C-alpha positions in Angstrom: 15.5 4.2 -61.5 18.5 1.9 -62.1 17.7 -1.9 -61.6 20.3 -4.5 -62.1 19.7 -8.2 -61.7 22.7 -10.4 -60.9 22.7 -14.1 -61.5 23.1 -16.8 -64.2 20.7 -17.0 -67.1 19.9 -20.8 -66.7 18.8 -20.6 -63.1 15.0 -21.1 -62.7 14.7 -18.6 -59.9 16.5 -15.9 -62.0 14.2 -16.7 -64.9 11.1 -16.2 -62.6 12.6 -12.8 -61.4 13.3 -11.6 -65.0 9.8 -12.7 -66.0 8.4 -10.7 -63.0 10.3 -7.6 -64.2 9.3 -8.1 -67.9 5.6 -8.7 -67.0 5.6 -5.5 -64.9 7.4 -3.5 -67.6 10.3 -2.8 -65.4 13.6 -2.0 -67.2 16.6 -3.7 -65.8 20.1 -4.7 -66.7 21.2 -8.3 -66.3 24.7 -9.2 -65.0 25.8 -12.7 -65.7 28.1 -13.4 -62.7 29.7 -16.3 -64.5 30.6 -14.2 -67.5 31.5 -11.1 -65.4 32.8 -12.0 -62.0 31.8 -9.5 -59.2 34.5 -7.1 -58.2 35.8 -7.1 -54.6 34.3 -3.7 -54.0 30.8 -4.8 -55.0 30.9 -7.9 -52.7 32.2 -5.7 -49.8 29.4 -3.2 -50.3 26.8 -6.0 -50.4 28.1 -7.6 -47.2 27.5 -4.2 -45.5 23.8 -4.5 -46.4 23.1 -8.2 -46.0 24.6 -11.0 -43.9 27.0 -13.4 -45.6 24.6 -16.2 -44.8 21.9 -14.5 -46.7 24.2 -14.0 -49.7 25.6 -17.5 -49.8 23.4 -20.3 -51.0 24.1 -23.1 -48.6 21.8 -25.5 -50.6 23.9 -25.1 -53.8 26.1 -27.7 -55.3 29.0 -25.3 -55.1 28.5 -25.1 -51.2 28.3 -28.9 -50.9 31.6 -29.2 -52.8 33.5 -26.9 -50.4 35.8 -28.6 -47.9 34.6 -28.6 -44.2 37.5 -26.4 -43.3 36.3 -23.7 -45.9 32.8 -23.9 -44.5 33.9 -23.7 -40.8 36.3 -20.8 -41.4 33.6 -18.7 -43.1 33.8 -15.0 -42.3 33.2 -12.0 -44.6 36.7 -12.1 -46.2 36.5 -15.8 -46.9 32.9 -15.4 -48.2 34.1 -12.8 -50.7 37.0 -15.0 -51.8 34.6 -17.9 -52.3 32.0 -15.9 -54.2 34.7 -14.7 -56.5 36.0 -18.2 -57.2 32.6 -19.8 -57.3 30.0 -17.3 -58.6 27.2 -20.0 -58.4 27.7 -19.9 -54.6 25.7 -16.7 -54.5 22.0 -17.0 -53.7 20.2 -15.9 -56.9 19.0 -13.5 -58.0 20.5 -10.4 -56.4 18.5 -7.3 -57.3 20.1 -4.0 -56.9 17.7 -1.1 -57.1 19.7 2.1 -56.7 21.1 1.4 -53.2 18.6 -1.2 -52.1 19.7 -4.9 -52.2 17.3 -7.8 -52.4 18.6 -11.5 -52.3 16.5 -14.2 -53.8 13.1 -13.9 -55.4 10.0 -13.6 -53.4 7.3 -12.1 -55.5 5.6 -10.3 -52.6 8.9 -8.7 -51.6 9.6 -7.5 -55.1 6.1 -6.1 -55.5 6.6 -4.1 -52.3 10.1 -2.9 -53.5 8.6 -1.6 -56.8 5.3 -0.3 -55.3 3.2 -2.7 -57.2 
C-alpha cells in the first residue's frame, strides 16, 4: 500500500500525523510542499475528490494575508493558483492512500482508514 503525507515538517499537526504513522508501523513517504510544490495535475485531481474549502486552510496566516478580491473570487482554478503560489495555504496534512485522500489529521478518521 502506497501512503504519502503532504505537508511541511515544522507543522504541529503534520508532526502528530507522522507520529501516528510511525507509532502504528505504517510506511509512508513525506512530501514537503514548500520544497516540492504540487503540480497542477495533482491539485486538479485532489479538487475532484474534496471541496476547495476543505483543502484550503482559512485559518492560516497565508489566507489572512490574501486580498479580499482573491478571497471573494475563489473558484477551483484560483484555488489551484493560490495553492501553487502559497503552499502553506493548504490544510495540513494531506494523506494520499492509493486513491483515497484525507485532509487534516483526525486520529479516529486515520484509524478507520488504516483499519486499526
